[in-house]
Backbone as CSV, one residue per row, in Angstrom:
resi,resn,N_x,N_y,N_z,CA_x,CA_y,CA_z,C_x,C_y,C_z
1,MET,1.048,-1.265,0.076,0.121,0.018,-0.063,0.615,1.232,-0.089
2,ILE,0.371,2.331,-0.667,1.092,3.595,-0.601,0.982,4.338,0.458
3,PHE,1.596,5.433,0.783,1.466,6.340,1.812,-0.060,6.900,1.697
4,PRO,-0.475,7.012,2.996,-2.093,7.447,3.129,-2.281,8.857,3.020
5,LEU,-2.156,9.208,1.960,-2.485,10.654,1.492,-3.578,11.220,1.957
6,GLU,-4.765,10.522,1.686,-6.041,11.005,2.171,-6.064,11.112,3.703
7,GLU,-5.454,10.530,4.412,-5.545,10.683,6.002,-4.529,11.782,6.233
8,LEU,-3.619,12.085,5.452,-2.562,13.049,5.812,-3.427,14.349,5.419
9,ILE,-4.146,14.570,4.584,-4.893,15.717,4.060,-5.855,15.989,5.115
10,LYS,-6.687,15.151,5.637,-7.754,15.086,6.571,-7.215,15.559,7.944
11,TYR,-5.995,15.359,8.299,-5.408,15.328,9.629,-5.475,16.851,10.115
12,GLN,-6.255,16.998,11.109,-6.304,18.358,11.736,-5.318,18.840,12.791
13,ASN,-4.577,17.900,13.256,-4.011,17.911,14.670,-2.665,18.315,14.280
14,ASN,-1.639,18.458,15.400,-0.493,18.816,15.133,0.453,17.988,14.249
15,MET,0.743,18.490,13.256,1.444,17.737,12.131,2.792,17.128,12.643
16,TYR,3.567,18.128,13.201,4.805,17.496,13.765,4.711,16.442,14.611
17,GLU,3.753,16.408,15.517,3.631,14.951,16.547,3.302,13.828,15.637
18,ILE,2.742,13.804,14.678,2.104,12.547,14.091,3.196,12.190,13.061
19,THR,3.958,13.053,12.586,5.104,12.828,11.603,6.160,11.973,12.627
20,SER,6.618,12.729,13.694,7.337,12.077,14.681,6.989,10.637,15.116
21,ALA,5.737,10.512,15.461,5.427,9.282,15.765,5.355,8.327,14.418
22,SER,5.318,8.584,13.357,5.281,7.999,12.207,6.898,7.410,11.927
23,ALA,7.636,8.480,12.150,9.036,8.052,11.781,9.557,7.095,12.832
24,ARG,9.308,7.126,14.150,9.604,6.404,15.418,9.154,5.037,15.055
25,ARG,7.844,4.928,14.502,6.946,3.447,14.290,7.866,3.051,13.143
26,SER,8.404,3.632,12.032,9.077,3.164,11.118,10.207,2.460,11.307
27,TYR,10.917,3.224,12.475,12.124,2.660,13.080,11.853,1.357,13.903
28,GLN,10.672,1.321,14.183,10.489,0.202,15.188,10.053,-0.924,14.120
29,LEU,9.363,-0.719,13.098,9.059,-1.873,12.258,10.245,-2.235,11.658
30,SER,11.332,-1.510,10.991,12.459,-1.820,10.499,13.486,-2.760,11.236
31,ARG,13.312,-2.403,12.722,14.004,-3.393,13.546,13.465,-4.601,13.656
32,LEU,12.191,-4.757,13.861,11.349,-5.999,14.094,11.506,-6.846,12.744
33,ASN,11.348,-6.015,11.807,11.083,-6.830,10.262,10.095,-8.132,10.358
34,GLY,9.002,-7.894,10.612,7.983,-8.789,11.116,7.142,-9.071,9.662
35,PRO,6.242,-9.953,9.698,5.462,-10.364,8.642,4.797,-9.273,8.004
36,GLU,4.193,-8.149,8.742,3.683,-6.868,8.296,4.489,-6.135,7.176
37,VAL,5.779,-6.037,7.646,6.671,-5.302,6.790,6.829,-6.219,5.571
38,GLU,7.105,-7.655,5.480,7.103,-8.491,4.347,5.801,-8.280,3.408
39,GLU,4.692,-8.319,4.099,3.324,-8.116,3.144,3.242,-6.555,2.682
40,ASN,3.972,-5.657,3.117,3.954,-4.301,2.553,5.543,-4.197,1.792
41,ASP,5.913,-5.210,1.220,7.150,-5.197,0.378,8.318,-4.395,1.005
42,GLY,8.321,-4.371,2.247,9.458,-3.825,3.035,9.197,-2.309,2.940
43,LYS,8.199,-1.844,2.672,7.974,-0.263,2.717,7.468,0.074,4.115
44,VAL,8.413,0.174,5.158,8.240,0.583,6.558,7.646,1.915,6.827
45,VAL,8.027,2.937,6.081,7.427,4.459,5.985,6.071,4.455,5.798
46,SER,5.722,3.891,4.830,4.243,3.921,4.236,3.315,3.036,5.436
47,LEU,3.754,1.787,5.728,3.348,1.055,6.744,3.048,1.659,8.089
48,ALA,4.100,2.356,8.714,4.090,3.094,9.834,3.037,4.157,9.624
49,ALA,3.071,5.042,8.725,2.193,6.080,8.653,0.670,5.629,8.531
50,ARG,0.591,4.691,7.731,-1.011,4.120,7.783,-1.324,3.601,9.183
51,GLN,-0.523,2.866,10.170,-0.822,2.554,11.388,-0.978,3.665,12.382
52,VAL,-0.262,4.737,12.176,-0.464,5.739,12.985,-1.689,6.712,12.599
53,PHE,-1.790,6.802,11.347,-2.866,7.804,10.905,-4.409,7.137,10.975
54,THR,-4.299,5.739,10.939,-5.734,4.935,11.226,-6.030,4.619,12.494
55,GLY,-4.926,5.038,13.523,-5.193,4.568,14.977,-4.746,3.208,15.220
56,LYS,-4.175,2.401,14.299,-3.998,1.062,14.935,-2.820,1.193,15.729
57,VAL,-1.945,2.081,15.696,-0.946,2.447,16.542,-1.179,3.514,17.221
58,LYS,-1.288,3.740,18.430,-1.393,4.840,19.229,-0.004,5.595,19.650
59,PHE,-0.159,6.968,19.814,0.972,7.507,20.366,0.768,8.440,21.480
60,LYS,1.727,8.836,22.282,1.548,9.859,23.118,2.722,10.674,23.307
61,LEU,2.539,11.905,23.659,3.759,12.905,23.791,4.246,12.912,25.079
62,LEU,5.761,12.834,25.112,6.529,12.860,26.297,7.178,14.267,26.279
63,GLU,7.022,14.774,27.662,7.749,16.043,27.691,9.089,15.822,28.306
64,ASN,10.105,16.910,28.009,11.436,16.740,28.482,12.415,15.637,28.160
65,THR,11.955,15.085,26.725,12.865,14.046,26.266,13.139,14.374,24.749
66,GLU,14.052,13.533,24.289,14.496,13.950,22.894,13.416,13.274,21.898
67,ASP,12.697,12.454,22.354,11.555,11.851,21.622,10.278,12.466,22.082
68,THR,9.595,13.212,20.940,8.338,13.989,21.448,7.213,13.160,21.393
69,ALA,7.293,12.203,20.559,6.025,11.370,20.240,6.469,9.767,20.075
70,LEU,6.110,8.990,20.842,6.301,7.628,20.861,5.114,6.844,20.668
71,PRO,5.228,5.958,19.605,4.081,5.113,19.423,3.908,4.025,20.595
72,VAL,2.677,3.860,20.973,2.476,2.823,22.037,1.426,1.895,21.649
73,HIS,1.522,0.669,22.058,0.524,-0.545,21.671,-0.536,-0.553,22.591
């Protein structure tokens, strides 16, 4: 699947937060290299963005850390 552009256009909240969460989730997926990554032809960025934008993976903001948005399951 390609990057979820429709969800990106509709998104009304802080774009930096969701971008940070998607980037962090991309890193997690690339390290795990599980079946979801294989099913998505190894495209971890689009998979991570889809998971974050659709709410499959939730994220929360952390204050006073280098990572501003961390995906949580």
